[in-house]
N, C-alpha and C positions, 0 to 999 in steps of 0.2 A: 504494500500500500504506500501511497505517496506520504511524505512527511514534511511537505513544504511549510515554510514559515509564514507568518502573517505580519501585517504592518506593525503590530505592537510587540513583535518578537516572539510570540507564543508559537509553539508548534501547532499544526492543525489538530492533532490528537487532543492536545490540552485545551484548545479552543472549543472543540466539540464537547469535551467533558464539562467545561465550565457552562456551556450553553444548556446542557442537560441538567446539571446541578441547579442552575438558577431557576429552572422551571419545575423543580421537584421530581425530575425523572429518576428512575431506578437503574437504568442500564444504558450504556453508550452503545449505539449501533453505528458502525462505520462501513464494514464490509458486508454487502448484501448479495446473496445469490438469487438470480432471477430465474425461477422455475417456469418459464413461459417463453414464447417466441413472438415473432411478427409484430403487429401493431401494438399489442399489450406491452411488450418489452420496450419498444421504441418510446411510447408515450411515458412509461414509467421513468426511464432514464432521463428523458428530456425535462420532464417536470421536476424531478429531483435535482437535476443540474441547476435549473432556474432557482429552485428553493435554496439550495446551498450557497449560490452566489449572493442571493438577496440577504440571507440571514447569517452566513458565515464568511462572506467575502471571497469565496473561492468555489468555482463551479465543480472542481474536482475534490471537494472535501470528502465526499462519499465515494467508496470504491465498489464498482459494480462488476459482478462475475456473471457471464452468460454461459449457457450450456447448449450450444448449437448442435444440430444433427449434421451428418455428411451432406444431406440435401440442402441445408441452409448454407453450408460452406460453399457448395457448388454454385448456389444462386447468389453468392456474395451478399447475403441478407444484411440489411442495415443494422439490425439490433445488436449483433455480436461485434460489429465494427465500432459501435458507440460505446461498448463496454470497455472496462479497463483490462480485463482478462477474460479468457473463456476456457471451458473444459469440454472437449468433444464427447458427445454421448451417442448411443446407437440411433440409427434412423428407423424408418418404418412407422407403424401406427403409434399413437401417443402412449399406448400401454408399455412401450419399450423405452420411453423417454419422459415426457412432461407429465404423464399420469402415473409414472412408476415411483411410488413412495420410497422404496428401498434405495433406488438410484439417486433420488434427490437428496435423501439424508446422507448417503455416502459421499456425494460430491460436496455437500455443505461441510461435512467433517474434513474432507481432504483439503479444501481451500481455507479452512478455519473461518468460515462465515459467522458473523454475529447474528445474522437474520436471513430468513428466506421469504421472498415475496412471490406468491403463487399466481398473481394476475387473476384472470377469470377462465372458466372452463378447466380442462385437464384435471389436476389434483386439487384445485382450489376449494372444492366442497367435500373433500374426503377427510373425515375426522382422523383417519390414521396418520395423516401427515403432521398436523400440529402435535398429536400425541407422541409420535416418534421423535420429533425435533425436541420436544420438551425434555425427554429423557436424556438428551445430549446437551442440554443447556443452550440450545439455539432458539432464538425468538422466531415465532411464526407471525408474519405480518398479516394478521387476519383474526377471525374469531377463535375461541378455544374449541378444542375437539368436542367437549361436552355440550356446549351450546349449539354447535353445528349438528350434533346428533339429535338434539331436542327439536330444533326447528327445521332440520333438513328432511325429516320424515313427515309426510303430509298429514297422517293421522295425528301424530303427536302435536304438530303445529296447530291444527284446528282445535284440539282439546285445550292447549295452552292459551290460544287466542280467546276462546269463549270463556275461559276461566278468569281472564282479566277484563271482561266486559266488551271485548271486540265483537261487533255484529258479524256472525258467521252464517253463511247461507245454509238452509236446512240440509241435513245429511244424516248418515246412519249413526253418528255420535251426538246428535243434538241433545242439549240438556245436561250432558255430563260435565261436571265441574271438579277441578282438582284444587285443593287448598295450597298445595306446594308445587314447585317446579318439577320435582321427581314424580313422574306418573306411575301409578300402581299398575301391575300387570292386569288387574281386574278391569280397570277403566279403559285400558287399551283394548282388551278383549271385547268389552261391551260395544266399542265403536267399530270393531272389525267384523267382517262377514266371512266366515269360514267356508261357506258353500252357497250354491245357488238358492237353496231353500231359505237360508237366513236372509239372503238378498231380497227374495220375494216378500218376506214378512216386513223387512225394513222399507221396501218400496211402497208398501201399503200406507205407511206413515208419511214418508217423504213426498210421494206423488210423482207422476210423470209429467213431462219428459224429465229424464235424469241422466247423470253421467256415472259410469262405472270407472273407478280409478284404482290403479295399483299405487300404493304409497311410495314404492321405490321406482316408479316409472318416470319417464321424462323424454324429451325430444320427440313427442308425438306417439310414443309407445306406451301401452298399458292404460289406454283411455278409450272409452266407447260411449256414444250417445244412444240411448234407447227410448222408445215411446210406449212400450207395453211389456207385459210379462213374458211373452214369447221371445221378444228381442232381448230382454233382460237375461233369460236363461242362456241364450246363445252367446251374448256379449260377455257375460261373466266368465264363461269358459275360455273365450278368446283372450281376455285380459290376463287370466291366470297363466295361459300358455306363453304370452308375450313377455311377461316378467315373472319368470318361474320363482316360486318361493316367497314372493312379495305379498304382504297383507293387502286385502282389497276392501274398499269402502264405496259407498254411493253418495252422490250429492245432487241436490236439485239443480236442474239446468236453468241458468239465467237467460231468459228470452230477451233478445236485443240488448244484451248487457255490454257494458264497457269494461275494459280491463284497465283498472287504475292501480298505480303503484306509489308507495311512499318510500323515499330514501331516508334511512336513519344512519346516524353515526354515533357510536357509543364507546366509552372507555371502560377500563377494568375496575373503576371505582363506583360504578352504578350511575354515572351521568350519561344521558342520551338526549339527542336532539333530532328533529326531523329537518330534512333539507327540501321541504315541499314535495310535490308529487308530479306525476307524469301520466299521460294517457297512452297506453300501449295497445290500443284496440285493433290497429291495423296489423293483421296476422295472416299467415298462410300455413296450413297444416299444423296449427297450434304453436307456431313459432313467430315471434314478434318481428315485424319488418321495420316499423317506424315507431319512435317514441316522441310524444309531443308534450311540452311543458310550458307554462304551468297548466294544470287541469282546468278546463273551461266548462265541462258538462254539468257541474253541480255548483251549488252556492258556497259562499265562504264558510257558513256554519258547518256544513257537512265536510268540507275540506279539512277544517280544524279537527272535527271528530275523527276523521281518518288518520290524521297526523298524530293526534293524541293517543289513539289506539295503538299505532305502530310503536310509539315511544314506550307505552306501558308494557307491551309485549317484549321489547328489547330489554327493558330493565328486569322484567320477571325472569327471563332466562339467563340473566347476566351476560348478555351479548356484548362483544367487543369488536371494534372496527366498523366497517361500512356494511350495510345490509339492506334488503328490500322486503317490504311487506306488501303483498298483492291483494287487491280487492276486486270483486265483481260488483258493478253498479248498474242498476236498471231502474 
């Protein structure tokens, strides 16, 4: 890492330490492994270079380590050229590189990284990564593994949300409330549908049309819209096959609904704020295409309710870093 001096004669390491100490920080982070590529990595490096120049007087105060694949090297990708150093990792699918928790932890240890930034996608939502890094004393620049487990699962997220007064669309777990953040196996089981027969009984309460969802689904998989009991029976089996082993639940379909999101940022001391919201209703195959902000389809009072609910949820699960709470509005 660079050890260049500063105008007042202090080394950069000392200046960073003083900056952290003056703001009540607990740990100095200087060398950061970027466990991502492409646009995510480029934006991260550029923004942190700007930040370090503004606050520390040197755009190279922080030391970035990239982990490009052979394909990235061959393409002369910008992100690894912007970094201070890089470690070559295997190519192919992201399971061999940016989604490979063991590899990321190994590289972080080899380069003596203070922290790992996961970006988005890949391993960024895998609680195994922060848990593994924590064992080696390396900071994960994101939420804790436990809070990720709590809100990353769709069933648990709905249970926790309605437990802090967030308005949740009717679903198979409606009315179930947890006093604490640690959900009992019983309350989770009560919200989960083990078979098509249980789904039929729940559908009688929720009503049609509805969505069948696998709690571990994503990217358009493990989700079906159904309009009657016959479609429910067929769709339930299809969802089970698409996301094998995942718990399944049902949720009332929001007709002509808007997909609204609230961005929250929280620290490890229980402080959380909302950074307003955005409308992500323009989608194709359940994937967002356009995000518009600020939200214009509802009034100021409801916008505040959505933001306050998102903050309560973040604080309830002891969330840290940036996150998104999603709503359906109709």
